N, C-alpha and C positions, 0 to 999 in steps of 0.2 A: 504494499500500500504506499502511495505517494501522496504527500500534501503539496499542492502548486504555491502553497504562500510560505512554505517552510524554509528558510534559508539552508538548512542543512540537506534537505531534500534536493535543493537546487545545486548545492555542492556536489553531492553524490551524481546528479544528472549530467554534471559538467558545465552547467550555465552559469556557476560562480567558480571562479578559480580559487585553488587550495594548493598547499604544499603537502602532497600526499606522502604518507609514511608507509601504508599497507591498504590493500584491497583484496577482496575474495567475493565470492557470490553473496555473503550475507552481511559482511562488515566493512566499513571504511575508516581509516584513520590518518588524521592530518594534524600539522602543526596548528596551535592555537595563535589567532592574528594578535591577541594581546595577552603575551605569556607572563607569568608570575614567577616564572623560575628560567634559568639557562635552557632546560629542556623541558616543553610543555606541549603535549599533544592530546587530541580527542580521539576516542574510539568511539563509534556510533553504528547502530544497525542500520542496514538500508532500508529496512521495514520501518516506517514511521511508527514509533510509540510515542505519544506525547511525553511522558516521564515514567520514572520506575514505578509510580504510584499506579499507573496506567497498565503496566505488564500484568499479564494473567499468567495461569499454570501453563497454558500453551506455548509461553515465551520462555519456559525455564531452561531448555538447551541453549537457546540463543543468549540469555543472561549468562549462563556458564561460558559459553564461548568468547563473549565480550570480556569476562573476567580473566579467562585462561590467557586469552591474548596479550594483556597488559604486561606480565612480566617478561616475555619474550621480546616485545617491542621496545620496553623499557631499556633491557640489555642491549638491543640493537642500537639506540639512541645514545649509549654510553652511560646508563644509569646503573653501574656494575655494584655500587655500594648500597643502593636502596633507591626508593622512589616513594611518592603518595599518589594515592587517587583519591577523587572525589566525585560523587554524584550528587550534584544539586538535584532536589525535588521540589517541584512548586516555587511559586512567587515566595512563600515563607522560608524555603529552603535555598533560596538565591540563585533559583534556575532562571536565567534570562532567554535561552532559546528553547522552544517546548518540542524537543526531539530528544529522547533519551540519549545521553553522552556519559562517556566517564572521562575525566580529566586525568591524565599521568603526567607528572612533573618532579622535578628534582634537580640535582647538581651532577655532571659527570664527574667521575673520579674511580 
């Protein structure tokens, strides 16, 4: 499912450029345009899900794949000593783009 008004759906569709880190049939990862650390990228599902609160039991395998990809991409991006992840959920949780995404960030070393 694709939301024609969603900025992340537009990035996945190639309508908005991004600095891609990874892509497969279900997931897309790209560098954050407003990084809060030297390495800061997002992992998003290609399927539009508004937020973690909107995920259902049918999305469990996809959620596992999202989280499972984070350490691999973090290591590839130089975060060998550790990294942080964040999933902002809803306006009260600081979510700004309403398409589920995981922030992965840290300092290389």
